[in-house]
PAKOL-962155 format. One record per residue (C-alpha): x, y, z; residue in one letter; residue number from 0; chain. Coordinates in steps of 0.25 Angstrom, whole numbers. Example, Ala and Ser with C-alpha at 12.3 -4.5 7.8 and 13.67 -1.06 7.14 Angstrom:
<nodes>
x: 49; y: -18; z: 31; res: A; n: 0; chain: A
x: 55; y: -4; z: 29; res: S; n: 1; chain: A
</nodes>
This chain:
<nodes>
x: 407; y: 327; z: 323; res: M; n: 0; chain: A
x: 396; y: 335; z: 318; res: K; n: 1; chain: A
x: 387; y: 324; z: 322; res: E; n: 2; chain: A
x: 391; y: 325; z: 336; res: N; n: 3; chain: A
x: 393; y: 339; z: 337; res: L; n: 4; chain: A
x: 377; y: 340; z: 331; res: D; n: 5; chain: A
x: 374; y: 330; z: 342; res: K; n: 6; chain: A
x: 381; y: 338; z: 353; res: I; n: 7; chain: A
x: 373; y: 351; z: 349; res: L; n: 8; chain: A
x: 360; y: 345; z: 349; res: K; n: 9; chain: A
x: 361; y: 338; z: 362; res: N; n: 10; chain: A
x: 364; y: 355; z: 367; res: L; n: 11; chain: A
x: 354; y: 357; z: 360; res: G; n: 12; chain: A
x: 360; y: 366; z: 349; res: I; n: 13; chain: A
x: 356; y: 365; z: 334; res: N; n: 14; chain: A
x: 363; y: 371; z: 321; res: I; n: 15; chain: A
x: 356; y: 371; z: 310; res: N; n: 16; chain: A
x: 364; y: 373; z: 299; res: I; n: 17; chain: A
x: 354; y: 376; z: 289; res: E; n: 18; chain: A
x: 351; y: 390; z: 294; res: G; n: 19; chain: A
x: 355; y: 396; z: 306; res: I; n: 20; chain: A
x: 351; y: 391; z: 320; res: G; n: 21; chain: A
x: 356; y: 387; z: 333; res: V; n: 22; chain: A
x: 347; y: 379; z: 345; res: D; n: 23; chain: A
x: 349; y: 379; z: 358; res: I; n: 24; chain: A
x: 341; y: 371; z: 367; res: G; n: 25; chain: A
x: 341; y: 366; z: 380; res: G; n: 26; chain: A
x: 330; y: 359; z: 390; res: L; n: 27; chain: A
x: 321; y: 372; z: 394; res: K; n: 28; chain: A
x: 325; y: 380; z: 382; res: S; n: 29; chain: A
x: 332; y: 384; z: 369; res: A; n: 30; chain: A
x: 336; y: 394; z: 359; res: V; n: 31; chain: A
x: 336; y: 393; z: 342; res: K; n: 32; chain: A
x: 343; y: 405; z: 335; res: Y; n: 33; chain: A
x: 341; y: 405; z: 319; res: S; n: 34; chain: A
x: 343; y: 413; z: 308; res: Q; n: 35; chain: A
x: 334; y: 419; z: 298; res: G; n: 36; chain: A
x: 338; y: 427; z: 285; res: E; n: 37; chain: A
x: 336; y: 441; z: 291; res: S; n: 38; chain: A
x: 333; y: 437; z: 308; res: S; n: 39; chain: A
x: 338; y: 428; z: 319; res: N; n: 40; chain: A
x: 330; y: 421; z: 329; res: V; n: 41; chain: A
x: 332; y: 416; z: 343; res: L; n: 42; chain: A
x: 322; y: 408; z: 349; res: Q; n: 43; chain: A
x: 321; y: 404; z: 363; res: I; n: 44; chain: A
x: 313; y: 393; z: 368; res: S; n: 45; chain: A
x: 307; y: 396; z: 383; res: I; n: 46; chain: A
x: 297; y: 391; z: 393; res: D; n: 47; chain: A
x: 284; y: 392; z: 385; res: P; n: 48; chain: A
x: 278; y: 395; z: 399; res: R; n: 49; chain: A
x: 285; y: 411; z: 397; res: I; n: 50; chain: A
x: 276; y: 420; z: 391; res: T; n: 51; chain: A
x: 281; y: 431; z: 381; res: K; n: 52; chain: A
x: 280; y: 442; z: 390; res: D; n: 53; chain: A
x: 289; y: 436; z: 401; res: R; n: 54; chain: A
x: 299; y: 437; z: 392; res: I; n: 55; chain: A
x: 311; y: 448; z: 388; res: K; n: 56; chain: A
x: 319; y: 450; z: 378; res: A; n: 57; chain: A
x: 331; y: 461; z: 379; res: H; n: 58; chain: A
x: 342; y: 467; z: 371; res: L; n: 59; chain: A
x: 352; y: 466; z: 383; res: V; n: 60; chain: A
x: 363; y: 472; z: 373; res: E; n: 61; chain: A
x: 365; y: 471; z: 358; res: P; n: 62; chain: A
x: 366; y: 459; z: 353; res: G; n: 63; chain: A
x: 360; y: 451; z: 367; res: T; n: 64; chain: A
x: 346; y: 448; z: 368; res: I; n: 65; chain: A
x: 340; y: 442; z: 381; res: Q; n: 66; chain: A
x: 328; y: 435; z: 383; res: V; n: 67; chain: A
x: 322; y: 433; z: 396; res: E; n: 68; chain: A
x: 310; y: 425; z: 402; res: W; n: 69; chain: A
x: 305; y: 420; z: 417; res: P; n: 70; chain: A
x: 310; y: 407; z: 422; res: K; n: 71; chain: A
x: 297; y: 397; z: 425; res: I; n: 72; chain: A
x: 299; y: 387; z: 438; res: R; n: 73; chain: A
x: 293; y: 375; z: 433; res: S; n: 74; chain: A
x: 281; y: 369; z: 441; res: E; n: 75; chain: A
x: 289; y: 359; z: 450; res: G; n: 76; chain: A
x: 284; y: 351; z: 460; res: Q; n: 77; chain: A
x: 292; y: 352; z: 474; res: D; n: 78; chain: A
x: 297; y: 339; z: 480; res: I; n: 79; chain: A
x: 300; y: 337; z: 493; res: P; n: 80; chain: A
x: 314; y: 328; z: 495; res: V; n: 81; chain: A
x: 316; y: 321; z: 507; res: E; n: 82; chain: A
</nodes>
């Protein structure tokens, strides 16, 4: 049963690290990783590498809630006419 649950979580992009406290959640375009050390908590967010640090905004919106914002970048696709 645990193996089936591990497969389901892995397919959803969720990894639970039993040795330390950690959770990874990933998707096609971004991933979030949380871990705890002895004296700190770390939240790592993977975003489009074309975003520079001066375009990222972080806010403490209310006690206990952090908001991180960065702009969307449109892909450089090509329009193809359809008849």
